[in-house]
C-alpha positions in Angstrom: -151.1 -129.5 -81.9 -152.9 -130.3 -78.6 -153.3 -127.7 -75.9 -150.9 -128.0 -73.0 -152.5 -129.6 -69.9 -153.5 -127.2 -67.2 -151.5 -127.5 -64.0 -152.9 -129.2 -61.0 -151.7 -126.4 -58.8 -152.0 -122.7 -59.3 -149.1 -122.0 -56.9 -146.7 -124.6 -55.5 -143.9 -124.0 -53.0 -141.5 -126.7 -51.8 -139.1 -126.0 -49.0 -139.5 -122.2 -49.6 -137.2 -120.4 -47.3 -136.3 -116.7 -46.6 -133.9 -115.2 -44.2 -133.4 -111.4 -44.1 -129.9 -110.3 -43.4 -129.3 -108.6 -40.1 -128.1 -105.1 -39.5 -126.2 -103.3 -36.7 -129.6 -102.7 -35.0 -131.4 -105.9 -35.8 -130.4 -109.6 -36.0 -131.2 -111.7 -39.1 -134.9 -112.6 -39.5 -136.0 -116.0 -40.6 -139.2 -115.1 -42.2 -140.1 -118.3 -44.0 -138.9 -121.7 -42.7 -138.9 -124.2 -45.5 -142.6 -124.1 -46.1 -144.5 -126.5 -48.4 -147.7 -125.2 -49.8 -149.8 -126.3 -52.8 -152.7 -124.2 -53.9 -155.0 -126.1 -56.2 -156.1 -124.6 -59.6 -159.5 -123.0 -59.3 -159.4 -122.7 -55.5 -160.6 -119.7 -53.4 -157.7 -120.0 -51.0 -157.2 -118.1 -47.7 -153.7 -117.4 -46.5 -154.0 -116.3 -42.9 -151.6 -115.5 -40.0 -150.7 -112.9 -37.4 -148.7 -109.8 -38.4 -145.1 -110.8 -39.1 -146.1 -114.4 -39.8 -144.5 -114.5 -43.3 -147.5 -114.0 -45.5 -146.2 -110.8 -47.2 -142.8 -112.4 -47.7 -144.4 -115.4 -49.4 -146.4 -113.1 -51.7 -143.5 -110.8 -52.5 -141.3 -113.8 -53.5 -144.1 -114.9 -55.9 -144.2 -111.3 -57.3 -140.5 -111.0 -57.7 -140.1 -108.3 -55.1 -138.1 -110.5 -52.7 -135.4 -113.1 -53.5 -135.9 -116.4 -51.8 -133.1 -117.9 -49.7 -133.9 -121.5 -50.6 -136.5 -123.9 -52.0 -138.6 -123.8 -55.1 -141.8 -122.0 -56.1 -143.9 -122.3 -59.3 -146.9 -120.3 -60.5 -149.2 -122.0 -63.0 -146.5 -124.6 -63.5 -143.8 -122.1 -64.3 -140.8 -122.1 -61.9 -140.1 -118.5 -60.7 -136.3 -119.0 -61.3 -136.2 -121.1 -64.5 -139.2 -119.4 -66.2 -139.7 -116.0 -64.5 -141.4 -114.3 -67.4 -144.2 -116.8 -67.7 -144.4 -117.1 -63.9 -144.9 -113.4 -63.5 -147.4 -113.3 -66.4 -149.6 -115.9 -64.6 -150.2 -113.9 -61.5 -151.8 -110.6 -60.6 -151.1 -109.2 -57.1 -153.3 -106.6 -55.4 -150.9 -105.1 -52.8 -151.9 -104.0 -49.3 -150.4 -100.6 -49.8 -152.2 -98.0 -52.0 -149.3 -97.5 -54.4 -150.2 -95.7 -57.6 -149.3 -92.6 -59.5 -151.5 -89.8 -58.1 -151.5 -87.9 -61.4 -152.6 -90.8 -63.6 -156.2 -91.4 -64.4 -157.6 -95.0 -64.1 -157.7 -95.4 -67.8 -154.1 -94.2 -68.1 -153.0 -96.5 -65.3 -154.6 -99.6 -66.9 -153.2 -98.8 -70.3 -149.7 -98.3 -68.9 -149.9 -101.5 -66.9 -151.1 -103.5 -70.0 -148.1 -102.1 -71.8 -145.7 -103.3 -69.1 -147.1 -106.8 -69.6 -146.9 -106.6 -73.4 -150.6 -106.8 -74.0 -151.3 -105.7 -77.6 -153.7 -102.7 -77.9 -156.2 -104.8 -79.8 -156.4 -107.3 -76.9 -156.7 -104.8 -74.0 -159.9 -104.8 -71.9 -159.5 -101.5 -70.2 -163.1 -100.4 -70.5 -164.4 -103.9 -69.6 -162.3 -104.0 -66.4 -163.1 -100.5 -65.3 -166.8 -101.1 -65.7 -166.5 -104.4 -63.8 -164.9 -102.7 -60.8 -167.3 -99.7 -61.0 -164.7 -97.1 -62.0 -165.7 -96.3 -65.6 -167.4 -93.1 -64.6 -164.1 -92.1 -62.9 -161.9 -93.1 -65.8 -160.6 -89.6 -66.4 -160.2 -88.5 -62.8 -156.8 -88.3 -61.3 -156.1 -91.2 -59.0 -155.3 -88.8 -56.1 -159.0 -87.6 -56.2 -160.4 -91.1 -55.7 -161.7 -92.3 -52.4 -159.8 -95.1 -50.5 -162.3 -97.7 -51.7 -162.0 -96.6 -55.3 -158.2 -96.7 -55.1 -158.5 -100.2 -53.7 -160.7 -101.3 -56.7 -158.2 -99.6 -59.1 -155.5 -101.8 -57.7 -157.7 -104.9 -58.5 -158.3 -103.6 -62.0 -154.5 -103.1 -62.6 -153.8 -106.6 -61.4 -156.2 -108.0 -64.0 -155.0 -106.2 -67.2 -153.1 -109.2 -68.4 -155.9 -111.7 -67.6 -153.8 -113.8 -65.1 -155.2 -117.1 -64.1 -154.1 -116.4 -60.5 -155.1 -113.4 -58.5 -153.6 -112.6 -55.1 -155.5 -110.2 -52.8 -153.4 -108.9 -49.9 -155.9 -107.3 -47.4 -158.1 -106.0 -50.2 -160.9 -104.6 -48.0 -158.8 -102.8 -45.4 -160.4 -99.4 -44.9 -163.2 -100.1 -47.4 -166.8 -99.4 -46.4 -169.5 -102.0 -46.4 -171.0 -101.1 -49.8 -167.7 -101.0 -51.6 -166.7 -104.2 -50.0 -169.8 -105.9 -51.3 -169.1 -104.6 -54.8 -165.5 -105.8 -54.7 -166.4 -109.3 -53.5 -169.1 -109.5 -56.2 -166.5 -108.9 -58.9 -163.9 -111.2 -57.3 -166.5 -114.0 -57.0 -167.4 -113.5 -60.7 -163.7 -113.9 -61.6 -163.5 -117.1 -59.5 -166.6 -118.4 -61.3 -164.8 -117.8 -64.6 -161.9 -120.1 -63.4 -159.5 -117.6 -61.8 -157.7 -119.0 -58.8 -158.1 -116.5 -55.9 -155.6 -116.3 -53.0 -156.8 -114.0 -50.2 -155.0 -112.7 -47.1 -157.2 -110.8 -44.7 -157.6 -110.0 -41.0 -161.4 -110.1 -41.5 -161.7 -113.8 -40.6 -165.4 -113.9 -41.1 -164.7 -113.0 -44.8 -162.2 -115.8 -45.1 -164.6 -118.3 -43.6 -167.5 -117.2 -45.9 -165.5 -117.0 -49.1 -162.6 -119.5 -49.0 -163.0 -123.2 -49.7 -159.5 -123.9 -48.3 -157.4 -122.1 -45.7 -153.8 -122.2 -44.7 -152.5 -120.6 -41.5 -148.9 -119.4 -41.3 -147.3 -118.6 -37.9 -143.6 -117.8 -37.3 -142.7 -118.6 -40.9 -144.3 -122.1 -40.8 -147.6 -123.5 -42.2 -149.3 -124.8 -39.1 -152.6 -125.7 -40.8 -153.9 -126.2 -44.4 -157.3 -127.7 -44.8 -160.7 -127.3 -46.3 -162.4 -124.5 -44.4 -165.2 -126.6 -43.0 -162.7 -129.2 -41.7 -160.5 -126.5 -40.2 -163.3 -124.9 -38.3 -164.4 -128.4 -37.2 -161.0 -128.9 -35.5 -162.2 -127.0 -32.5 -164.2 -129.5 -30.6 -166.4 -126.9 -28.8 -169.8 -125.2 -28.7 -171.4 -122.7 -26.4 -174.8 -123.3 -24.9 -176.4 -119.9 -24.1 -179.3 -120.1 -21.6 -181.4 -117.0 -20.8 -183.1 -117.6 -17.4 -186.5 -116.5 -16.3 -184.9 -114.8 -13.3 -181.6 -112.9 -13.6 -178.7 -114.8 -12.1 -176.0 -113.1 -9.9 -173.4 -115.9 -10.4 -173.1 -119.1 -12.5 -174.9 -122.0 -10.7 -172.8 -124.7 -9.1 -172.1 -128.0 -10.9 -170.3 -126.7 -14.0 -166.6 -127.1 -12.9 -165.8 -129.4 -15.8 -166.9 -126.9 -18.4 -166.5 -123.1 -18.8 -169.5 -121.3 -17.4 -170.1 -117.5 -17.1 -172.7 -114.8 -17.2 -173.1 -112.4 -20.0 -174.1 -108.7 -19.8 -177.7 -109.6 -20.7 -177.9 -112.0 -17.8 -177.6 -115.1 -20.0 -175.6 -118.2 -18.7 -173.0 -119.2 -21.3 -171.6 -122.7 -21.0 -168.7 -123.6 -23.3 -168.2 -127.3 -23.7 -166.5 -130.0 -25.7 -168.9 -131.8 -28.0 -166.9 -135.0 -27.6 -167.5 -135.0 -23.9 -170.9 -133.5 -23.2 -174.3 -133.3 -24.8 -176.8 -130.4 -24.8 -179.4 -132.5 -23.1 -177.0 -133.4 -20.3 -176.1 -129.8 -19.7 -179.7 -128.6 -19.8 -180.5 -131.3 -17.1 -177.8 -129.8 -15.0 -179.2 -126.3 -15.5 -182.6 -127.4 -14.4 -181.2 -129.3 -11.4 -179.5 -126.1 -10.3 -183.0 -124.5 -10.1 -182.7 -122.3 -13.2 -185.9 -121.8 -15.1 -185.2 -121.4 -18.8 -186.8 -118.6 -20.8 -184.8 -119.1 -24.0 -181.7 -120.8 -25.3 -179.3 -121.0 -28.3 -176.2 -122.8 -29.3 -173.2 -121.0 -30.7 -170.8 -122.9 -33.0 -167.0 -122.3 -33.0 -165.9 -120.2 -35.9 -162.7 -119.5 -37.8 -161.6 -116.8 -35.3 -161.8 -119.3 -32.5 -159.6 -121.8 -34.4 -157.2 -119.1 -35.5 -156.7 -117.9 -31.9 -156.3 -121.5 -30.7 -153.7 -122.3 -33.3 -151.6 -119.1 -33.2 -151.7 -118.1 -29.5 -148.7 -119.0 -27.5 
């Protein structure tokens, strides 16, 4: 009997909607507004947005913690309503909150989690997973004695006990130091290399830009952008020419009213311009005509943070 074909999308949402009921003190909240989102199988996908944009609601619907108000959602081809058991089994979610039993050891936590998912004892990979996240030497320590970074890695380990093809990381590096962050990303990148689809939410936009091949931005319950990372960053038609003069300036020189020119703390002249309207050579000519002798210069590209602010502000 042939193997079933793998789905084109790891996660697919069509018209997904959620309205939280109001209370005496608060009106109803429309958290998701009929969003359409298709996350390709094998992607390293970034799901970004300001606080309250709807990211956690979307994740909690997938995880079965929140009941949707409308629309459809499927995980690895399994509809979350029609086939909830297989849908839940196809996803591992690393929550933002450090929720774990403080009196369980890492090895006990993973064994218990594997039991919840019905993983037979002979198929459990507890030692392999704990070694992969760097917690094997802490396998018998109570969870309450672990550092914040170790607890974060334990959550990743718990999410992987049933070998899900989709892993959702909700702010996984919040409060984690640089070294532990590097170890965590090494493991996640290895999982991605083995074919696991990764969905990442983070406020560290430089992480998202470096790791994710595709990024969606949610704002006020709507998907306002969903594109390959390079294309998304390229949306912002601007660069900044930074000129360090031989003699310190006291004010930006005249002749730059059609661009944004200002002085930085180190005395450099920063000129932000649209690449479709101006060239570096033209701007440098203007700098020279203004009588500024150039000691050094550099060009700064727009990054994901610039695009994020441009799309979500206002």
